[in-house]
C-alpha positions in Angstrom: 123.2 91.4 68.3 125.7 93.8 69.7 123.2 96.7 69.6 120.1 96.7 71.7 118.1 98.7 69.1 119.1 99.3 65.5 118.0 102.3 63.5 114.9 100.6 62.0 113.6 99.6 65.4 114.1 103.1 66.7 112.3 104.6 63.7 109.3 102.2 64.3 109.2 103.1 68.0 109.2 106.8 67.2 106.4 106.4 64.6 104.3 104.3 66.9 104.7 106.9 69.7 104.1 110.0 67.6 101.1 108.6 65.5 98.5 108.8 68.3 99.7 112.3 69.3 99.4 113.4 65.7 95.9 111.8 65.5 94.8 114.0 68.4 96.5 117.1 67.1 95.3 116.9 63.5 91.8 118.3 64.0 93.2 121.3 65.8 96.1 121.9 63.4 94.4 125.0 62.0 94.0 126.5 65.4 97.7 125.7 66.3 98.8 127.2 63.0 96.8 130.4 63.7 98.3 130.7 67.1 101.8 130.3 65.8 101.3 133.0 63.2 99.9 135.4 65.7 102.8 134.5 68.1 105.3 135.4 65.4 103.5 138.6 64.7 103.5 139.5 68.4 107.2 138.7 68.7 108.0 140.9 65.6 105.9 143.7 67.0 107.6 143.4 70.4 111.0 143.5 68.7 110.0 146.7 66.8 108.8 148.3 70.1 112.0 147.5 71.8 114.1 148.8 68.9 115.5 145.4 67.9 116.2 144.8 64.3 116.9 141.4 62.7 120.5 142.4 61.7 121.4 143.9 65.1 120.1 142.3 68.4 121.6 144.7 70.9 118.5 145.1 73.0 117.3 141.5 72.6 116.3 139.9 75.9 116.2 136.2 75.9 114.2 136.1 79.1 111.4 138.0 77.5 111.4 135.7 74.5 111.5 132.6 76.7 108.4 133.9 78.6 106.5 134.5 75.4 107.4 131.0 74.2 106.3 129.5 77.5 103.0 131.4 77.1 102.5 130.0 73.6 103.1 126.5 74.8 100.7 127.0 77.7 98.0 128.1 75.2 98.7 125.1 73.0 98.6 122.7 76.0 95.3 124.2 77.2 93.8 123.7 73.8 95.0 120.2 73.3 94.1 119.2 76.8 90.6 120.4 76.6 90.2 118.9 73.1 91.5 115.5 74.3 89.4 115.4 77.4 86.2 116.3 75.6 86.8 113.8 72.7 87.4 111.1 75.3 84.1 112.0 76.8 82.4 111.6 73.4 81.8 115.3 72.6 84.0 115.7 69.5 81.9 118.3 67.8 81.5 120.3 71.0 85.2 120.0 71.6 86.0 121.7 68.3 83.6 124.6 69.1 85.2 125.1 72.6 88.7 124.9 71.1 87.8 127.4 68.4 86.4 129.8 71.0 89.5 129.5 73.1 91.7 130.1 70.1 89.8 133.3 69.3 90.4 134.5 72.8 94.1 133.8 72.6 94.3 135.4 69.2 92.5 138.5 70.5 95.1 138.7 73.3 98.0 138.4 70.8 96.4 141.0 68.5 95.9 143.4 71.3 99.5 143.1 72.5 100.9 143.3 69.0 99.2 146.5 68.1 100.0 148.0 71.5 103.7 147.3 70.6 103.3 148.7 67.1 101.8 151.9 68.6 104.9 152.2 70.8 107.2 151.5 67.8 105.4 153.9 65.4 103.8 156.6 67.6 103.0 159.0 64.7 101.1 156.3 62.7 97.4 157.2 63.2 96.1 154.0 61.5 97.9 151.7 63.9 96.5 153.7 66.8 92.9 153.5 65.4 93.3 149.7 64.9 94.6 149.3 68.4 91.6 151.2 69.9 89.2 149.3 67.7 90.7 146.0 68.9 90.4 147.1 72.5 86.8 148.3 71.8 87.7 151.8 72.9 85.6 153.6 70.3 85.6 157.0 71.8 89.4 157.1 72.0 89.7 156.5 68.3 87.5 159.4 67.4 89.0 162.7 66.3 89.8 165.2 69.1 86.9 167.6 68.2 84.3 164.7 68.5 85.4 163.4 71.8 83.9 166.2 74.0 80.6 165.9 72.2 80.4 162.1 72.9 81.5 162.6 76.5 78.9 165.3 77.0 76.2 163.0 75.5 77.3 160.2 77.9 77.1 162.5 80.9 73.6 163.7 79.9 72.5 160.1 79.4 73.8 159.2 82.9 72.1 162.2 84.5 68.8 161.2 83.0 69.2 157.6 84.3 70.0 158.9 87.8 66.9 161.2 87.7 64.6 158.4 86.7 65.8 156.1 89.5 64.9 158.7 92.1 
């Protein structure tokens, strides 16, 4: 009895403490996995935009990475907090719908930022620029140059007719 806790007791305490947490996280595991994948893609795209390679980390800024990691943990905490509160209120099925909707919003933000970084990293790649404008729902900006004035002229005519009907 020279030790207060032996290895077996510490293992049992750890398992007893982590099991309820894993029980809460298990239904949202797919959402967490999707966020981690998009976070990784966002980090990679940000590194490409800053000119950072895996083999050479000259321009790597730990502060920027720390802020991105804190943002990921904030997203995960929001998802788990909302899911836990709603499940405790008895709305398990509604909780999954809300968490799924929030996850889509967070994934949208990550995708938008990732493709913005890729456009910076590869400015001559037209496909990345089109995908970026498609994600941002800027349909007129992804049109070819000779179509843009036609669309803008049509929009101006449409706005003029609306103004005339309001008078």
